[in-house]
Structures are given as C-alpha cells and as structure tokens.
C-alpha positions as a LaTeX table, in Angstrom:
\begin{tabular}{lrrr}
\hline
Residue & $x$ (\AA) & $y$ (\AA) & $z$ (\AA) \\
\hline
Met1 & $-133.24$ & $-198.10$ & $-101.73$ \\
Ile2 & $-132.57$ & $-195.12$ & $-99.33$ \\
Lys3 & $-128.88$ & $-194.91$ & $-98.25$ \\
Arg4 & $-128.59$ & $-194.19$ & $-94.28$ \\
Pro5 & $-126.01$ & $-191.64$ & $-93.52$ \\
Val6 & $-124.84$ & $-193.51$ & $-90.42$ \\
Thr7 & $-124.27$ & $-196.85$ & $-88.98$ \\
Glu8 & $-123.49$ & $-199.04$ & $-85.41$ \\
Leu9 & $-124.17$ & $-196.53$ & $-82.63$ \\
Ser10 & $-121.40$ & $-196.33$ & $-80.29$ \\
Asp11 & $-121.54$ & $-196.88$ & $-76.37$ \\
Pro12 & $-123.41$ & $-193.53$ & $-75.06$ \\
Ile13 & $-120.73$ & $-190.52$ & $-74.29$ \\
Thr14 & $-121.10$ & $-188.38$ & $-71.51$ \\
Phe15 & $-119.99$ & $-184.47$ & $-71.64$ \\
Thr16 & $-120.61$ & $-182.44$ & $-68.32$ \\
Ile17 & $-121.40$ & $-179.36$ & $-67.55$ \\
Ala18 & $-119.64$ & $-178.51$ & $-64.35$ \\
Asn19 & $-121.56$ & $-176.52$ & $-61.75$ \\
Thr20 & $-121.94$ & $-172.59$ & $-62.52$ \\
Ala21 & $-120.60$ & $-173.76$ & $-65.68$ \\
Ser22 & $-122.27$ & $-173.27$ & $-69.09$ \\
Val23 & $-119.80$ & $-175.05$ & $-71.60$ \\
Ser24 & $-119.13$ & $-179.28$ & $-70.86$ \\
Asp25 & $-115.99$ & $-180.65$ & $-71.14$ \\
Gly26 & $-114.26$ & $-181.33$ & $-74.76$ \\
Leu27 & $-114.23$ & $-184.98$ & $-76.17$ \\
Tyr28 & $-112.88$ & $-186.92$ & $-78.91$ \\
Leu29 & $-116.06$ & $-188.13$ & $-81.30$ \\
Glu30 & $-113.76$ & $-190.87$ & $-82.89$ \\
Gly31 & $-114.54$ & $-190.27$ & $-85.86$ \\
Arg32 & $-118.43$ & $-191.18$ & $-85.13$ \\
Ile33 & $-121.11$ & $-188.72$ & $-86.10$ \\
Pro34 & $-123.61$ & $-187.45$ & $-83.05$ \\
Val35 & $-126.65$ & $-188.25$ & $-83.95$ \\
Ala36 & $-129.06$ & $-188.07$ & $-80.78$ \\
Leu37 & $-128.81$ & $-186.13$ & $-77.20$ \\
Gly38 & $-130.28$ & $-186.93$ & $-73.99$ \\
Leu39 & $-130.86$ & $-184.41$ & $-71.08$ \\
Pro40 & $-130.71$ & $-184.86$ & $-67.45$ \\
Ala41 & $-134.31$ & $-184.12$ & $-65.27$ \\
Ala42 & $-132.24$ & $-181.10$ & $-64.05$ \\
Trp43 & $-131.45$ & $-178.25$ & $-66.69$ \\
Thr44 & $-131.21$ & $-174.84$ & $-65.69$ \\
Ala45 & $-133.44$ & $-173.49$ & $-68.40$ \\
Ala46 & $-131.59$ & $-172.55$ & $-71.36$ \\
Gly47 & $-131.29$ & $-173.74$ & $-75.54$ \\
Ile48 & $-128.30$ & $-175.97$ & $-76.03$ \\
Thr49 & $-125.75$ & $-174.83$ & $-78.68$ \\
Phe50 & $-122.56$ & $-176.84$ & $-79.86$ \\
Gln51 & $-118.81$ & $-176.35$ & $-80.40$ \\
Val52 & $-116.22$ & $-177.96$ & $-82.51$ \\
Ser53 & $-112.59$ & $-177.88$ & $-82.62$ \\
Leu54 & $-110.57$ & $-178.98$ & $-85.79$ \\
Asp55 & $-107.13$ & $-178.56$ & $-83.65$ \\
Arg56 & $-107.41$ & $-181.46$ & $-80.72$ \\
Met57 & $-109.09$ & $-179.08$ & $-78.75$ \\
Ala58 & $-106.42$ & $-176.22$ & $-78.64$ \\
Ser59 & $-108.99$ & $-173.68$ & $-79.91$ \\
Trp60 & $-113.08$ & $-173.79$ & $-80.16$ \\
Leu61 & $-115.69$ & $-172.81$ & $-82.88$ \\
Asp62 & $-119.60$ & $-171.99$ & $-82.48$ \\
Leu63 & $-120.91$ & $-174.91$ & $-84.80$ \\
Tyr64 & $-123.14$ & $-173.37$ & $-87.40$ \\
Gly65 & $-125.34$ & $-174.56$ & $-90.24$ \\
Leu66 & $-125.40$ & $-173.97$ & $-93.57$ \\
Asp67 & $-128.19$ & $-171.65$ & $-93.03$ \\
Gly68 & $-126.11$ & $-169.36$ & $-90.71$ \\
Leu69 & $-127.49$ & $-170.52$ & $-87.96$ \\
Glu70 & $-126.08$ & $-171.32$ & $-84.80$ \\
Val71 & $-126.76$ & $-175.45$ & $-84.40$ \\
Thr72 & $-129.55$ & $-174.92$ & $-81.92$ \\
Ile73 & $-131.70$ & $-177.13$ & $-79.47$ \\
Ala74 & $-133.79$ & $-173.82$ & $-78.51$ \\
Thr75 & $-135.80$ & $-174.81$ & $-76.04$ \\
Pro76 & $-135.59$ & $-178.16$ & $-74.29$ \\
Ala77 & $-137.37$ & $-180.15$ & $-72.26$ \\
Val78 & $-135.70$ & $-181.62$ & $-69.69$ \\
Asp79 & $-135.22$ & $-185.74$ & $-68.61$ \\
Cys80 & $-135.76$ & $-186.29$ & $-73.02$ \\
Cys81 & $-133.98$ & $-187.41$ & $-75.75$ \\
Tyr82 & $-133.38$ & $-185.16$ & $-79.01$ \\
Ala83 & $-132.64$ & $-186.34$ & $-82.33$ \\
Leu84 & $-129.82$ & $-184.71$ & $-83.93$ \\
Ala85 & $-129.50$ & $-183.80$ & $-87.43$ \\
Ala86 & $-125.86$ & $-185.64$ & $-88.54$ \\
Glu87 & $-125.05$ & $-183.85$ & $-91.57$ \\
Gln88 & $-124.73$ & $-180.97$ & $-89.31$ \\
Phe89 & $-122.40$ & $-182.53$ & $-87.37$ \\
Leu90 & $-120.04$ & $-184.01$ & $-90.42$ \\
Gly91 & $-116.61$ & $-182.99$ & $-89.96$ \\
Ala92 & $-116.02$ & $-182.52$ & $-86.55$ \\
Thr93 & $-113.39$ & $-184.26$ & $-84.23$ \\
His94 & $-114.09$ & $-182.71$ & $-81.30$ \\
Leu95 & $-117.21$ & $-181.66$ & $-79.86$ \\
Arg96 & $-118.18$ & $-179.68$ & $-76.09$ \\
Ile97 & $-121.80$ & $-178.68$ & $-75.52$ \\
Arg98 & $-123.43$ & $-175.30$ & $-74.23$ \\
Ser99 & $-125.91$ & $-174.08$ & $-72.68$ \\
Gly100 & $-127.40$ & $-170.89$ & $-74.39$ \\
Asp101 & $-125.42$ & $-169.73$ & $-77.27$ \\
Ser102 & $-122.25$ & $-167.96$ & $-78.43$ \\
Ala103 & $-124.04$ & $-164.06$ & $-77.75$ \\
Gly104 & $-125.50$ & $-165.44$ & $-74.34$ \\
Pro105 & $-124.34$ & $-168.70$ & $-71.92$ \\
Ile106 & $-126.54$ & $-170.05$ & $-69.43$ \\
Ala107 & $-124.16$ & $-170.88$ & $-66.41$ \\
Gln108 & $-126.09$ & $-174.27$ & $-64.40$ \\
Gly109 & $-126.90$ & $-174.30$ & $-60.82$ \\
Ala110 & $-125.48$ & $-178.19$ & $-60.49$ \\
Glu111 & $-123.25$ & $-180.23$ & $-62.64$ \\
Arg112 & $-124.91$ & $-181.47$ & $-65.24$ \\
Ile113 & $-124.36$ & $-184.73$ & $-67.20$ \\
Leu114 & $-125.68$ & $-184.76$ & $-71.06$ \\
Thr115 & $-125.66$ & $-188.26$ & $-73.46$ \\
Leu116 & $-124.81$ & $-188.50$ & $-76.26$ \\
Met117 & $-125.12$ & $-191.22$ & $-79.21$ \\
Ala118 & $-123.21$ & $-191.01$ & $-81.70$ \\
Ala119 & $-122.58$ & $-193.36$ & $-85.08$ \\
Lys120 & $-120.05$ & $-194.43$ & $-87.28$ \\
Pro121 & $-120.70$ & $-192.56$ & $-91.11$ \\
Ala122 & $-122.07$ & $-194.77$ & $-93.71$ \\
Ser123 & $-119.05$ & $-195.44$ & $-96.22$ \\
\hline
\end{tabular}
C-alpha cells in the first residue's frame, strides 16, 4: 500500500498581493501542508516563489528546496491550478507568496488573489 503524505483538505485559503506589491499577506497554516495553488485569470507575468516564517511572522525566509534552489513555479499560466510538492513545505507554519523571486520581485499591476489548498499531514 502506498502511504499518502497528506490527508483531509482544508477549505481554500486565500492570499492577497496588493496592487503594486510583490508579496502577499502572511498567513498561519494551522498545521496544514500546501498541496495546490490556484492563480487568478489576471496576473502580471512573473514566476512564483514562497517565503516562510518560523517565528510567527516576525521575520520571513525565502523557501529553498534540498536542491539549493528556491521553490518556484517558473512560468505560471493564469487561471489554473498548480500541484505543489507537499514535502517542500514540511515544517512551514506561516506562509507568504511572492511574485518573482528573491533576486527580482515583480510588482503586480492590480490586486491579485491566489487560492491555496492545504491538507493535514498523514500520521
């Protein structure tokens, strides 16, 4: 039997990137692991990266994978949903979503609302 890394999806969690901003608001994940990200129909062309906080949003860290690269959706299409590798987010308690990457954040041309699906980790 294949062991599933996550169970029980949450209700959708929305993140807002304000007009002319490149980083969303930060949200507490309530012990859940991100598994999918939905993008709005309108999106100023930019990749997507993530930031996590390990101290209840006092400070933010760029999220890197074991390969030493930022966890990235490189060239996202709009109005679609992307599967996320749950294991890349293990240990993250608070999350922000960034337009662009740490070397070059890209401001969005209007307010953008992104939808995250998260799940409880399997026991």
